[in-house]
C-alpha positions as MATLAB code, in Angstrom:
seq = 'MIDKDTILSNWDLSTVPSPCYVLHETLLADNLRVIDKVRKATGAEIIVALKANAMWSIFPELSRHSDGATASSLAEARLVFEDRRRDRRDIELQQPHHF';
ca = [
      11.187  156.318  100.864;
      14.296  155.815   99.822;
      16.392  153.336  101.150;
      19.201  155.751  102.528;
      21.857  152.761  103.594;
      21.306  151.399   99.997;
      22.092  155.155   98.283;
      25.297  155.698  100.384;
      26.820  152.324  100.824;
      27.105  152.499   96.825;
      28.502  155.563   96.727;
      32.125  155.681   96.003;
      33.094  158.619   97.882;
      37.240  158.141   96.663;
      35.606  159.523   93.293;
      35.129  163.087   95.423;
      37.319  165.350   95.571;
      38.975  167.081   98.906;
      37.216  169.481  100.409;
      34.026  170.184   99.314;
      30.141  169.852  100.134;
      28.719  166.872   98.938;
      25.120  166.855   98.338;
      23.312  164.047   96.921;
      20.194  165.845   95.642;
      17.706  162.787   95.909;
      18.455  161.968   99.666;
      17.539  165.934   99.674;
      14.653  165.765   97.927;
      13.401  162.502   99.977;
      13.964  164.677  103.086;
      11.945  168.004  101.752;
       9.245  165.753  101.046;
       9.103  164.714  104.786;
       8.798  168.252  105.583;
       6.619  169.146  103.287;
       3.951  165.845  104.570;
       4.844  167.254  108.027;
       3.745  170.613  107.493;
       0.738  169.790  105.403;
      -0.587  167.186  108.491;
       0.046  169.426  110.991;
       0.526  173.215  110.194;
       3.459  173.654  111.666;
       5.773  176.328  110.222;
       8.701  175.732  109.137;
      12.034  177.978  110.085;
      14.913  177.472  108.205;
      18.224  178.013  109.993;
      20.977  179.391  108.094;
      23.895  178.661  110.768;
      22.907  175.127  109.910;
      23.219  175.095  106.104;
      26.702  176.122  104.788;
      25.863  175.505  101.389;
      23.841  178.944  100.648;
      23.367  177.145   96.743;
      20.571  174.964   98.056;
      19.072  177.981   99.915;
      16.233  178.748   96.929;
      14.994  175.106   97.478;
      15.130  175.392  101.129;
      13.090  178.160  100.627;
      10.125  176.759   98.419;
       9.982  174.044  101.191;
       9.543  176.316  104.320;
       7.560  179.414  105.542;
      10.580  181.544  107.044;
      14.220  181.211  107.543;
      16.341  182.744  110.465;
      19.163  185.492  110.381;
      21.672  186.238  113.146;
      23.803  188.531  110.729;
      23.643  190.939  108.258;
      24.835  189.012  105.632;
      22.026  186.429  106.409;
      19.386  189.251  106.617;
      20.129  190.501  103.306;
      20.076  186.555  101.736;
      16.607  185.880  103.086;
      15.127  189.186  102.191;
      16.243  188.790   98.519;
      15.231  185.359   98.535;
      11.906  186.120  100.236;
      10.780  189.534   99.166;
       8.624  188.123   96.519;
       6.591  186.103   98.583;
       6.864  188.058  101.922;
       7.322  185.225  103.976;
       8.952  184.971  107.889;
      12.653  186.437  108.546;
      13.314  185.856  111.945;
      16.085  187.822  113.693;
      18.310  186.614  116.342;
      20.774  188.962  118.251;
      23.202  186.996  120.302;
      23.718  187.736  124.230;
      26.416  186.878  126.420;
      25.670  186.635  130.112;
];
């Protein structure tokens, strides 16, 4: 397991341009290993929520470690469909309701 505190405390964030999205690939890879371990140990299906992921460039990597994705807009549904049509994984469609 990676020591996240050591990685983050030694990272000079003043060198990062602003505004920007910042992704530490080593920490992402470590988190995806945990997700894979949970999937294998429990048989649970992991569904990626695109609303929680503003960095769409990593979607293909998330796709390799999940069983499907949610979509609440046409653009999201298309992204999921285009990424997942080669392996026919689940696409969960959602529609907001206002009461």
